[in-house]
N, C-alpha and C positions, 0 to 999 in steps of 0.2 A: 170230642165230647164237650158239651157246654157245662160250664160251672153252675152248680145249683145256686139259686137265690136263697140265702139264709139270713138276710138282714132286712130290716124295714121297720116302720113304726109299730107294726102289730106283733112282730116276733122277736123283739129285742128286749133285754132286761139289763139294768145296771147291777153291778156287784153290790151285794148287801151283806152285812155281818162279817166283813173281811177287814184285816188291818189296813189302815190308811198308809199313804206313802211314807209319812214321818216314822211310824212304828216299824214298817217293813224295812226301811233302809237302816234304821238303828239295829234291828235284830240281825240283819245280814252282816253289818260291820262287826257286831259282837261275835257272830259265828266265825268270821275270819280270824279275829284276834284269838279266840279260844283255840282254834285248830292250829294256827301257824306261829303264834307268839307265846301266849300264856300257858297253853296246854303242854307243848314240848318242854317248857322250862319249869313245869310243876308249880304253876302259880294259880291254880284253880281249886275250888272246893264246892261241895254242895252242903248247905247248912239250912235246916228248917225249910226245905222245899224251895230254896233259892240258890242260884248259881252265883258264886263269888269269883271274880276275875281280877287279878292284879296285873298291871302293866309294870314289869320289873324295873325298867330304866327310868320311867317318870314317876313311879310310885303311885300312880292313879289306881284306886280301887273301885270296881264297878260291880253292880249287883242287878239281877233280874229274876223274877219269879219263873218257875218251871211248870209247864203243863205236863211234861213227861220227861223222864230221864231216859238215856240211851246207853246200851252196852258199848257202843262205839264212841261215846262221848259227844255225839251229834244231837244234843238235847233240844227239846222244843221249848221255846220261850213264851211268856205271857206278860202283857203289860209293859210299862215303861222301863227303860234302863235308868238306874240311879247311880249316883257317884257319892262316895263317902266324903263328907265335908267336916266331920267332927268325929269324936270317938264313937258315938251312937247315932250320929246324924247322917241321913242319906237324902240327897236331893235329886229329883228327876232332872235328867238332861235330855236335850233333843239330839237329833241325828247330826246336826252341824257341830255341836260340842263334842260328840263322840268321834266324828271325823277329824276334828282338830287334835283330840287326844291320840288317835291312830297316827296322824301325821307326825306328831312330836315323838311318839314311841319309835316309829320306823326310822325317823331321821337319826335318832340316837342309836338304834340298833345297827343300821347300815353305814352310818357316817356320811350319807349322801341324801340331800333333800330332793323332793320331787314337787316341782311347782305346778304340775298338771293334776295332782291327785285330788285335791279338794274340788276342783272344777269338774272332774270326772264323776265324783260322788254326787255332786249337785246335778249334773246332767242325768245320772241314773235316777235320782229322785224325780226329776221332771218326767222321765220316761214312765216311771211307775204311776205317777199322778195322772199323766195323760191317759194311760191304759185304764186306770180305774174310772175315769170320767167317761170313757167311750162306751156306747151301747154294746152289749155282748150278744153275738148271734146265738140263736137257739136252733140246733140241728133239726131239720124237717123230716127226719125219719129215713133219709137216703144215706147209704153208706158213705158216699163221697162227702155229703154235707157233714156227717159226724166226724169224718177224718179231718176235714178242713177246720171244723170248730176246735178240734184238739190241737192242731198246729197253731191256732191263733188265740189260744187261751192262756198263754204263759204271761200273766200279768206281772209277776214279781221276778221271774228269772232265777238264775243259779244262786242258791242260798249260801254258797261258800265262795262267792266272788264279790269284791268290794263295790263294783260298779256294773252290775249285770245288765242294766238297761241304759248304759251310757252310749249315746250316739252323736254327741256334739251338737252345738248350735241350738236354735230355737225348735221346740217340738213341731211348730208349724211347718218347718222345712222337711220333716220326714213323716209326719203323721199320716199323710196320704199313702205311704208305702209300707206302713208298719203292720205286722201281723196282729198286734194287740188291738188295732182299730178296725180289724176285719177287712183289711185293704185288698181289693182286687182292681186291676187296671190293665189297659192295653200296653204293649211294648212299643218302644220307638223303633221303627224299622228303617234300616239303611240298605241300599243296594251298592255293592262294592265291586269294582272291576276284578275279574277273576284273578288276574296276575298280582293284585294287591291284597288278596286274602291268603291266610294260612290256615290249614286244617289238617287233622289226622283222624282216621277212622279205624276201629278195631274189627268192623264187620261191614258187609255191603248194606247200603241203605241207612247207615247210622246217622247221617245228616238230614234225612227226610223230615224229621220234626221241625227243622229250621226252614227248609225250602218250601214247605207247605203253608207257611205263614202268609205269604204273598207272592204274586208273580213279579218277576224282575225282567228288565230288558235283556236281550241276548248279550252275552259277554260279561254279565254281572252275577254276583251271588248275593243272596239275602243274608244280612247280618242283623239280628235283633239286638237291641240294647235295653238295659233297665232304664226307664225314663229318669230316675234320680241320677244315675251315673251319666246319662247323656247330658243332663243339665250341668253336671260337674265338669265335663270335658268339652263341651260344645265350643268353647272359646280357644281351645288349643290351636296355635298357629298352623300346624301341619294339617289338622283336620279342616280348618277354615279354607286353607289353600286347596285341599283336595275337593271340597265341596264346590269351590269356585271353578275348578277345572272339570267338574263333573266326573272325576274319578270315584267320587262317593256321591250318591243321590240320597237326599233325605226324603223318605216316603211318608213321613209323619207317623201318627199313631196307627197301630194295626187294628184289626177288627176282633181278634181273639183276646179275651180277658184272662189274665193270669192272677192267681191268688198268692199272696205272700205267705210263705211258710215260716216256721219258728226261727230259721237262720237269717231272716230278713232278705238276703240276696238270692236265695233259691226260690223260684216261683213254679207254680203248677197250674196247668190248664185242664186237668182231668185226664190227660193222655201222657204227657211227658213233663219231667222236671227239667228246668233250665237253671243252671247255676251261673250267675253273673258275677263279674267284678263289681265292687262297690268301694270307692275311695273314701271310706268312712271307717273310723276306728270303732268297732263294736267289741265290747269287753276288752280283750288283750290286743287284738290285731287289726291292722288295716285290711279290710276284707276284699282284697283283690286277688284274682287268679294269677299268681306268678307264672312265668313262662314254663318253668320246670313242673309246676302243678298241672298246667294244661296238658303237656306231653305225658306227665306221669299218670294221669287218670286213664288215658287211653292205653298206655303201656301196661298198667296193672290189669285192666280189663282183658287185654290180649294174653298176657303171660300167666294170669291166674285162672284162666278158663278151666283147665283141668282140676285145679284145687277146689274151685267153687263148685264144680260139678260133683266132685267126690264128696264134699261136705253136704251138699243137698241130697245126695243119694243115701248117705249114712245117717243123716239127721233130717228126715223129711219135713219136719216142722220149721226149718230154718232156710233162709236164702239171702242172697246179696243183690242189691240193685246195682247193676253195672253202669259204667260211664263210657260208652263206646265211641264218643266223638267230641271234638272241640272245633271251634272256628273263631278266627279273630281277624283283625285289621293289621296289615303289614305295610304301612306307609313308610317309605325310606326317610331316614333322618339325614342330618348333615354328613354323616360318615358313610352314607349309602346303605347302611343296614337298617332293618325295620326299627322304627321308633319304639323303644321298649315301653314307654309310658302309655302309648296307644295300643300296642300289641297286648299288654297285660290289662289295660283299662277296658278294652272292648272284648276280651276273651270270654267266651261262653262255653260251658261244658254241658253236653247232653247227657241226662241221666234217665234210665228207664223209668217208665211210669208204673203204677201199682199193678195194672192189668197183666204185665209181663210175669209177675212173680206171686201175686196174691192168690191164695187158694180159693176155690168156690165157696161162697156163702160167708166169707170172712169180712169183717170191718176193721180196717187199719186205724190205729190210734197212736199218736206220738207217745212214747214211753214217758217222756218228761211230763206230759199232761196227766197221764194215769197216776204218776208218782208225786204230783205236786203236793206241797205241804198243805195248801188250801184248795178246796173244790171249786176252781175257777172255770171249769169246762165240763161238758157233758160226758167226757170219757174218763173222769176221775175214778180212782179205785173204789171210792165210797159208793159210787153208783153201780159199779160192776159186781160188787159183792154186798149189795145192800141187805140181802136176806140170808138167813142160814147160820148166823153167829160165828163163833171162832172156828168151829169145825169146817164150815164152808170156806172161810178165809184161808185156812191151812191147805185145803184141797186145791183151791185156786193157786196158791203159792207153789205147791209141789209141782203142779202141772207147768207153771210158768218157768220154774227153774230148770226143768228137764228140757224145755225148748231152748232156753237161753244159754245155759252154762256149757254143755258138752261141745257145741260147734266152735265156740270161742277157744276153749282149751285145745281141741283137736286142730284148729287152724294153726295155733302156735307150735304145738309139739310135733304134729305130723307133717306140716307143710311149711313151717318157718314164717307164717303170716301173722303179723300183729294187727288184728282187727281193733277198731276203736269203738267199742260198744257202749259209749256213754249215753245218757238218757236222751239226748237230742239226736243221736245217730241210730236209734232203734225204733221200729214200729212194732207195736203189739197188735196182733190180729186176733180178734175175738169172734165167737159165734153169736147166735141170737140170744143165748143165755148169758153172755158176758164172759164166758170161759175162754182162756187163751188156747189158740189152736196153731199159731204160727208166729215167728218173729222174722222181721226183715231188717237186715243191716244196710246202712247207707253211708254215703260220703267217703269216697276213696282217698280224699286228701289226708286223712289220718291213718290210712292203712300203710304199714311199713313191712319190710322184709328183713329177716335175720339170715344173712348169707350162709352161715354154718349149718343151718337147719333146712335149707332149700333143697329140693330135688335137683338133679343135674340139669335137666332142660330149663328149669326156671332160673337156676344160677347162671347158666350160659346166657339166657335172655337178658338178665340183669346186667351182666358184664358187657353185653353188646350195646347197651344204651349209652348215649353221650354222657360223659362224667357229670355234667351239670344237672342231668335228669336223674341219673342213677344214685348219686350220693345222697340226696334228700330222702330217698326211699329206703336207705339202709339204716338198720338199728343193730347194735350188738345185742347179744342174748340177754344180758342183765337189764339194759335199758328197755328192751322190748317187753320183758316180763313185768317190769314195774308198770309199764303203760297198760298191759293187759289187766293186771290185778287192780290198778287204780280205776280204769274205766269200767271193768266188769263188776268188781265187788264194792268199791268205795263210792264211786259216782252213781252207779246204776242199782246194783242189788241192795245196798244199804239204804238208799233213798226209797226204793219201792217197798222194802221191808218196813221202813219207818212209817210210810203212809198206811200200811196194813196195821202196824202196831198202834197207830193213833186210834184205829177203830176198836181194837181189842188189846189194850196195853199188857195184860197178863200173858199174852202169847209171844212176846218178843223173844224169849229164849227158845221157844219151840220153832219160831220162824228161822232163827239162826241155826238151829239144829238141822233144819231142812237144807239150808245152804251147805252145811258141812256134809250132809248125806249126799247131796248132788255131786260135790267134788270127790268124795270118797268112792261113790259108785263109778264115776268116770275113771278114777285111778284103778279101781279093781278090774274094770273091763279093758282099759287101754294101756295100763302100765303105771306103776307107782314111781313116777319121776321124782327125784329129790325135791324139786320145786313144789310139787303138789304135797309131798310129805311135810315140807316146812309149813305150808299153808294150814294143813290139818293139825300140825303141832302148835299152832297159835303164833307163828312168826308175825311181827308187826306188819301192818298193811300200809303201803305207800299212798299218800294223799297229795294230789297236785297242789302246789303252793301258789294259788291264784293271787292272793294278796301281795306276796313278795314279788311274784312275777310282774304284776302290774306296777308295783313300786319301782322295780328295777327297769321298767319299760322294755322288757324282754319279749321276744316272740314266744308263742306257745311251745314251739318245738324245743326251746331252751329252758322250759320250766323245770324247776326242781321239785322235790317231794319232801314232805314231812312224814314221820312214821306214827301210825296210830296203834293203840293196843287192840289186838284182835279179839273178837268174840267167838272165834272158831275153835279154840282149844277145848278139849273134853271137860276140863275142870271148870270152865265157864258154862258149859252146856250139859247139865245133868240129864239123865235118861228121862224121857217123858213119863208122866204119871197116868193121866186118865185118857190117853189116846190123842188129845188135841191141845193140851195146855200143860205148862210147867209152872212151878212156883214162881212168883214175881221175883226179879233179881233184887239183891240188896240194893238199896238206893232210895228208900223212903227218907223222910226228914231225919237228918242227923246220922244217916248211915252211909257207908262208902258206896260210891258209884263208879263203875268202870269209866275211865276217862276223866275223873275228877280227883285231884291230888290234894295232899295235906297242905293246908295253909300254915306255915310255921308261926304265924302271929295269932292263931286262934286255936286254943287247946280243945275246943268243942269238936273240931273237925277230925274225923277218922279217915284213914286211908289204908 
């Protein structure tokens, strides 16, 4: 399939009426401080329509106006962030000043400085500014064009990460490969002697998407590389020597163009997704395919085939994009074993394309683009439910929850599988009316297994894997459940709900009531497990601590969680009144708001 042409002088538009990079970065930093530092330590309040945040160790007091309050405490901000400079004096501060305050507070909190932090925030600012300057594609009516436009519309990134658009270096070095600049480009193609390649397949023909990219001489295999990664690795001595010996042939750029998706390193040609290694730190991690991740993707595809088939049969509106193959370069190092930096650096995972799982007539949209705080792409929720008012929004929401929630819960309780359904790992498939008809889960890197909940065949298959592959796939039940609840409810459901509530603020309690109903209905039908009962009782919800994880320079898999007050308890969600709306939550000016705590220095604040 040929990628649709969706850019050009006549069909592009720049963003208008959206926050600039300065404002966006400041709001994102404040989100992180609210969630991970000041909120858990009860140093926040809502007063007269503004959020007050105190940094307890440095004593800095910050304030921002609110567009809308949130039952989860994930409020929407408006205007500049200000700092108290006198008893009643507040001075506007820029994102650099706020980053410096964050740096000082975290240094005091952890006792450990981080000399990378301010540079990463600045890099993220460059990323947002570059994205805002870039022309934006307008989908030309084709489903694939609409899908790609959604993948490439995330201008601001994760609003609870301190540096969501950090990619290091000058934007000029990566803009040609960035989804936000609507990048599509040919791959760099290598031909590698068969005995110097390594690959695994979960099914016959799984490597065909690689082999069809170009013909290679007899005795060689085709190995595509992300052109950015090839530039980063081309001077590696072992690779240079292999090129000189003709063990590796540089075939130059291919003829097929691949589009950058939201993850940057996963590319799509309209038929197949290819997930490449990229030796660049994006958000928390250096985005390379570790050797255990290459083997793990194929192992999960193979061993979870029965579980995925069962979920698809029981929940026809949900499916998983499999990853049935990988291939890489296995040049021997000094010890005779494959050079690990090259094996991982050139590792590519084959992921199924949309046509394998997408139902007829559906258009796939990236969930993160649908739920974005601002309408930066054609697939935003404001465009899907533009007409019909609150009742139509609630109908859309009810249908969406019944596609999304049950298979994730069933995967955990019935199969011991921890899916990772955060916003960037789920595709929302809509019909011609914009109604949700299917969800597709993707990226097996985050899929984990809970051994005590696995079926015997799957447990045996896990035990048979090499320890270095099996161990990263294992989660204990508690850790797995935290991951499920965070990705499903906090990262995904709460953010999609927030985007809907922005359209109809009075419906937020009704939207949360639908979440509760979806969980309760699943429990009624499939069993009231104590974990589900705790959710329904309003147990605090785990939120991934992205700010502290980045500060501690930890990998994502070692991230901790903070606990958020849950909006799911019945005392938070009274019974609906007029069928589609509930009374607005307490939280107008001067009233208590869930997630905002009493400021001990201000008697006007209620909690």
